C-alpha positions in Angstrom: -50.9 41.0 64.2 -50.1 37.9 62.3 -51.2 37.9 58.6 -50.9 34.8 56.5 -51.7 33.5 53.1 -52.5 29.8 52.4 -52.8 28.1 49.0 -55.4 25.5 50.0 -55.8 24.1 46.4 -59.4 22.9 46.9 -60.8 23.8 50.3 -63.2 21.0 50.7 -60.7 18.3 49.8 -58.1 19.8 52.1 -60.3 21.1 54.9 -58.8 18.9 57.6 -55.3 20.1 56.7 -56.4 23.7 56.7 -58.1 23.5 60.1 -55.0 21.8 61.6 -52.8 24.5 60.1 -55.0 27.3 61.5 -54.9 25.7 65.0 -51.1 25.4 64.8 -50.2 28.7 63.2 -53.0 30.8 64.8 -52.9 33.7 62.3 -55.1 36.7 63.0 -56.0 37.2 59.3 -55.8 34.5 56.6 -56.1 35.0 52.9 -57.0 31.7 51.3 -56.0 31.1 47.7 -57.2 28.5 45.1 -60.4 27.7 47.0 -62.0 25.9 43.9 -65.4 26.0 45.5 -68.5 28.0 44.7 -70.0 30.1 47.6 -72.7 27.5 48.3 -70.0 24.8 48.8 -67.7 26.9 51.0 -67.4 25.3 54.5 -68.4 28.4 56.4 -69.5 26.6 59.5 -66.3 24.7 59.9 -64.2 27.9 59.4 -66.4 29.7 62.0 -66.0 26.8 64.5 -62.2 27.3 64.1 -62.6 30.9 65.2 -62.5 32.7 61.9 -65.0 34.5 59.7 -65.2 34.6 55.9 -65.8 37.3 53.4 
């Protein structure tokens, strides 16, 4: 199992970078830090399309 943490520093501003990293690194579990987005602005659909869920 591959567990990773990623300091995204603003998920909506860096979503493209995050999605590219997820595709390259292929971690099983990711802990995102510094999201800087309220729940209603979290890009849940894009994360799910990349094959991940969010809690």
